[in-house]
N, C-alpha and C positions, 0 to 999 in steps of 0.2 A: 504494500500500500504506500502511495506517495502522498506526502503532506506538503502543501505550499504555504509559505509565510511571506508576507509583503512588507514593504517599508517605503514611505515617501521621502525623497531626498530633501534635506533642509538647505538653507542658504549657507550654513556653516560647513556642510559636507560638499558643496559644489566644487567642481574642479578636481576632485580626487578620483583615483582609478576605481573602476567598478569592483574589481576583486577585493581591494583593500577595504572599501566601504562594506561590502557584503560580509567579509570575515569579521569586521568590527561589530556590525549590527546584529548578525545572527549568532555570534559566539555565546550570547546569553541563553540561547535556546538549544544549540547543537554543539557537538565537539568540533574542533578544527578539522579533524580527519573527515568527518561526514561532510563538512562544508567544502573542503577541497575536492572530495570525490564528486559532489554534486556539480561543482563548477567544471571539473574536467570532463564530466559526462554531458555537459551542455544543458544543465538544469538551472540556469540562471537567466532570468528574463528582465528586460527593461521595456516598460510600456507594452508588455505582451509579446515582445520579440526577443529572440536569442541574439545577444550582442557580444562582441569581443570583450574579454575580461579586462582589457586595457582601456576600454571606453571611459572617458572623463564625464562623470555624472553631472547633471544640471538640476537646479532647484525644481521641484515638482515631479521629477522622474519617479515612476513607480517601479521599484525593483522587487522581483520575486525569486525566491529560492525554493526549489523542489527537492525534498529529502525523502528517500525511500526508507520507511520505518520498518524495523524488524517485526516478524510475526510474534504474536503472543506466545510465551513459552508454555509447555505442557508440564504440569506438576509431576515431579519424580519423588516418590515417597522413600525417604531414607533418613537416618539420623544425622543432623548437622548441629554442631555446637555454636551457639550464639554467645559471643564474648561481650558485646556492647550493643545497645540499641537505643535510639532516640526517635523522635518523629521525623528526623531528616536523614539519618544514616544508621547503618548497623555494621558491625564487624563480626565475621563468622570464620570458622576454621574449615578450610577446604581439605578434604581427606586426600591422601596420596592415591594416585591412580585415577582421579576424577578430573576431567577437563573443566575449565572455568566456564566456558560457553562454547557455542558452535552448533553444528548440525546434529550432534549426537543427542540422545534422549537423556542419558545419565550424566548430566552436567550440574555444576554448582548453581548456574542460573535457574535451572528447573527445580533443583532440590531445595532452594531457600524459600520457595513460594508458600509452603505450609508452616514455616517457622518464624516469620516476621509479622509484626502488627502492621495494619494498613496505616499510612500517613493521613493525618487530618488536615494537612496544609493545603492551601488553595492551589499550589503548583505541584501537587503530588503526581509522581510518575504513574503510568498505568500498571506497572509492576516494578518491584525493586530490582536494581541492576548493578552487578559488579562493575566497578569503574577501572579495574586493572586486572591483569591476568597472572596466574602462576602456571608454570609448566605442569602438564598432567601428572608426572611422577613426583612433583614437589608438593609437600603438605604445608599448611600454615594459614596465617591470617590474611583475609581479603576484605577490603572495604566495599560496602554496598550502599548505593545512593537510593533514597526513597522519594526525593523531591528533585525537581528540575534545578532549583537554585543550588542544592547540595551537590548535584552532579557537576554543574558548571564550576563551582568553587574547587571541587576536587580535581577536575580536569586541569584547571589552571595551576593548581599546586603541583601536579605531576609534571606539567610542562615547565614550570619554574624550578623544578627539582627541590622544592621546599619540603616535600614529604620524605621522611627518613625511614628506610626499611633495613632491618637487621635479620640476618639468617644464621642458622646453625648448620654445620656440615661436618661429616666425618670423611676424611680423605686418607688415602694410603700413603705411607711413608712418614719420615721424620721431617716435618716442615719447620722452617725458622719461626722463632717466637712471634714475630709480627712483621708485616710488610705491606707493600702496595704494588699492584700490577696495573700498568697503564698501557698495555698493548692494545692498539685499535682493533676493532672487530668489524669486518666488512667495510673498511674505510671510515668508520665512525669512532670518535673518541670513546674510550671505555676505561673506567677506573674502578678498581676493586681493592678494598682494604681488608686485612684480616689480622686477627691475633689468636694465638693458641690458648685454649682453655685447659686442655689436658692431652697428654700423649700416652699411649698404651702399647706395650710390646705385643707383636702379633706374629703367630707362626706362619701365616699366609703372606703377610705384607711386610714383615720386618718390624714395622711400627704402623699404627694408625694415629692420626692427629684429629682431635676434636676442635673445631674452629668456630669463632664468632666472626661473621663476614658482614661488612657494610658496603653498600654500593653508592657511588656518586652518579652513575648513569644506569640506565636500565635496558641494555641491549639483550637481544634474544640469547638465552642460554649463557649469559655473561659469566656467572660464577663457574659453571661447569667448564666452559671453554678456557677461562683464565687458569683454573687449577690444572687442566690438562697441559697447558703451555708451561706451567711450573713443574710438570712431572708428578703431580699429586692428584690423580683422578679421584673423584668422589666415589666412595664405595657403593656398589650397586648401580652405577650409571649404565643404563642399557644402550645409550647412544655413543658415548665417548669412552666407555670403559669396557668395550667388547672383548678385550683380551684378558680381562680380569673378571671371572665369574663368581658371583655370590648369590645363587638362586634363592628365590622365595622371600627375600627381605626388602626388595625395592630400593629406591634411591634414598640415600642418607643426606637429604637436603630439606631443611625446614624453615619456612618464613616465620621467624620467632616473634618479631614485634614490628609495629608500625606507628609512626608519630605524624599526626596531621592536625590541621586547625579547622574548626567549624564554629561559625557564629562568634568569632573572637576568642574562642576557648581552645587550648591545646589539649589534644587527647593522645595518650600513650597507651596502646593496647598490646597485650602479650598473648600469644597462643601457647598453651602448655606443650612441653617437649614430648613427642611420641615415645611411648615406653620402649619401642624397639631400639632407640638410641642407647639408653642405659643398659639394656639387656645385651646389646652387641658389645659394648665396651667391657662389661663384666665378663662376658663369655671369652673374649679375646684375652683378657688378663688371666682368667682362670686356666685356659688352655696353656698359656705360656708358663705360668707358675707350675702347672702339673708336669710339663716336660722338664723344666728346670729342676724340680724336686727329684724326678727320676734320674736325671744326670748326676745328681749328687749322691 
């Protein structure tokens, strides 16, 4: 379904490029990604006609943007932990192995429908919507917008990189106590910081390192790729750790906390560490001590 929104050009906006005005005017309603897609697909009109995006608008021009809205999600019944909820936003825990959204039925988008209260705000969204993604094998906290204004504020904070996300990961090998990786990914700047929480001797990997990881940028698979480049693949990585098998445990990467601002208030939300992390570390330590004891 396509929805069209319009705007009359004011004297103050006169002489600006059509694309710039459209992005400024409609950013309060839609994400920049949706706006750019609509413009590139020819869904931007001036006085009822498709016009070059470089057109200089004039007072009284009626500009319209056509945005294709996603279909209403179908409820997927499963347990989802809600960490925080207000009338505007919620924070939930995405289980490992579940996509955030997309064409599949078993997604977080579909799963949250039966777990959150409806917003009573005048700009309530037709359904709550996750405003960012986690890779399917990654568990952890995800922010969900319940109103148009909340979604707009959160999109802007992600674009400004003012939202802070921290991850916990277990990787193979003895990694240095703290460090930063600035290797670009697909030609884009990418910066990952880490510090070691704990190291455990491992019969299979020599050592495993339990890390706290902070991102300055949010590139696709950034933590996983940077740790591979460092030679410390995340345990259980099905994509980048194909030479290192650890069946049945999944990826040991967890979005542990997120900090954001809503209505002038800073929120710090933490997702509990999955039990498999502590169990894995204890098991690795136990196996090592058992062999060490036999050796003596």
